[in-house]
C-alpha positions in Angstrom: -0.1 0.0 0.0 1.2 3.5 -1.0 1.7 6.2 1.6 0.1 9.4 1.3 1.9 12.5 1.8 0.1 15.7 2.6 1.3 19.5 1.9 2.9 20.9 5.2 0.8 24.2 4.9 -2.7 23.5 3.6 -2.9 19.8 4.2 -3.6 19.2 0.4 -2.5 15.9 -0.7 0.6 15.7 -2.7 0.5 13.9 -6.2 4.3 14.2 -6.9 6.2 13.6 -3.9 9.9 13.5 -3.6 11.6 11.9 -0.8 14.9 13.9 -1.5 13.1 16.9 -0.3 12.6 17.7 3.0 10.2 20.4 3.1 7.2 19.1 1.0 4.5 21.6 -0.2 1.8 21.8 -2.8 2.4 24.1 -5.8 0.0 27.0 -4.4 1.7 27.1 -0.9 5.3 26.8 -2.6 4.6 29.8 -4.8 3.4 31.8 -1.6 6.1 30.7 0.5 9.0 31.6 -2.2 7.8 35.3 -2.8 10.3 37.9 -2.0 8.3 39.2 0.9 9.0 35.8 2.8 12.6 35.9 2.3 14.7 36.6 5.1 16.9 39.4 3.7 13.4 41.2 2.4 12.8 44.3 3.9 9.1 45.4 3.5 9.2 49.1 4.8 12.5 49.7 2.7 11.9 51.2 -0.7 15.2 50.8 -2.8 16.2 53.4 -5.4 18.7 53.5 -7.8 22.0 55.0 -6.5 22.6 56.7 -10.0 19.2 58.0 -10.9 17.0 57.5 -8.0 14.4 55.4 -9.8 12.6 52.7 -7.7 14.5 49.2 -8.1 12.4 46.2 -8.8 15.0 43.7 -8.2 15.5 43.7 -4.4 19.3 42.8 -3.9 20.2 45.7 -6.8 22.1 49.0 -6.2 21.4 50.3 -9.7 18.3 49.8 -12.0 18.6 48.0 -15.3 19.1 51.1 -17.6 21.8 52.5 -15.3 23.6 48.9 -14.8 24.0 48.7 -18.6 25.9 51.9 -18.8 29.5 50.9 -19.8 30.7 54.4 -17.9 29.5 53.0 -14.6 31.8 50.1 -14.7 34.8 50.6 -12.5 36.9 48.9 -15.1 35.6 51.2 -17.9 38.8 52.9 -19.4 36.9 55.3 -22.3 36.3 52.8 -24.9 40.1 52.5 -25.7 39.3 48.8 -26.7 38.1 49.5 -29.8 41.2 51.1 -31.5 43.4 48.7 -33.0 47.0 47.8 -32.8 49.6 49.5 -35.1 51.0 47.7 -38.1 54.4 47.6 -36.1 52.8 45.1 -33.6 53.1 42.0 -35.7 53.9 38.4 -35.3 57.6 39.2 -36.0 57.9 41.4 -33.2 55.9 39.4 -30.7 58.3 36.8 -31.3 61.3 38.8 -30.8 59.7 39.8 -27.4 59.2 36.1 -26.7 62.4 35.2 -27.4 64.2 38.0 -25.3 62.1 36.7 -22.4 63.2 33.3 -23.0 59.5 32.3 -23.8 58.5 32.7 -20.2 56.2 34.6 -18.6 57.5 37.5 -16.7 54.9 37.2 -13.8 54.0 33.9 -13.1 56.8 32.1 -14.8 54.7 29.9 -17.0 56.5 28.6 -20.2 55.5 28.6 -23.7 55.0 24.8 -23.6 52.6 24.9 -20.6 50.7 27.7 -22.0 50.1 26.0 -25.0 49.0 22.9 -23.3 46.9 24.9 -20.9 45.3 27.6 -23.4 46.5 26.3 -26.7 47.9 29.5 -27.6 51.1 31.0 -27.7 52.3 33.4 -24.8 51.0 37.0 -24.8 53.0 40.3 -25.5 51.6 43.0 -23.1 52.1 46.5 -23.5 53.3 48.1 -20.5 51.8 51.6 -20.7 48.9 50.2 -22.5 49.4 52.6 -25.6 48.7 49.9 -28.3 50.4 52.3 -30.8 54.1 52.4 -28.4 55.7 49.3 -29.8 59.1 50.0 -28.4 61.0 46.7 -27.3 61.3 48.4 -23.6 57.6 48.9 -23.5 56.8 45.2 -24.4 57.0 42.0 -22.3 55.9 38.4 -22.2 52.8 37.3 -19.9 50.5 34.3 -20.2 46.8 34.9 -20.7 45.7 35.1 -17.0 48.5 37.5 -16.0 47.6 39.9 -19.2 44.1 39.6 -18.3 45.0 40.6 -14.5 47.1 43.3 -15.8 44.1 45.2 -16.7 43.0 45.7 -13.2 44.8 48.1 -11.0 47.1 49.4 -14.2 49.0 51.9 -12.1 50.4 48.9 -10.2 50.9 46.6 -13.2 52.7 49.3 -15.2 55.1 50.1 -12.4 55.6 46.1 -11.6 56.3 45.3 -15.4 58.6 48.5 -16.0 60.8 47.4 -13.0 61.0 44.0 -14.6 62.3 45.0 -17.7 64.9 47.7 -16.0 66.2 44.5 -14.1 66.8 42.6 -17.3 69.0 45.4 -18.8 
């Protein structure tokens, strides 16, 4: 004989009972229970406003409304759209290979070798512009990095510019 199971809140018989779920509710009670007002962090009396434009926010965990959160300028990593400008013609495969060779095919930050990089990422080591100017292709401005270190260098740019400049000065 099958055991019947009932909703914990309204005592309706449950048609689809899962033994893996500790709290059993019918669909109606489940929808009522999972509303944001029933959530532990929900503050009924607090109306949340966008920190930029002051609109009332419908997403109760957000700080910005949807239109303000989509603005690139509000992102702390936004650098004024410089990524859309391309590299100069001087920054070609020959120059990149010469920089990698100068740095012994090793990432100058984490010491990952060219072979390890190719196994992990399926690509050659990257060549990074120390001053973040894509047109400045002087050898003292270029350094070999792995993919992860190159990505990391786009945050806290002042620190990484000084760090890599010192690395280049030490190798001379």
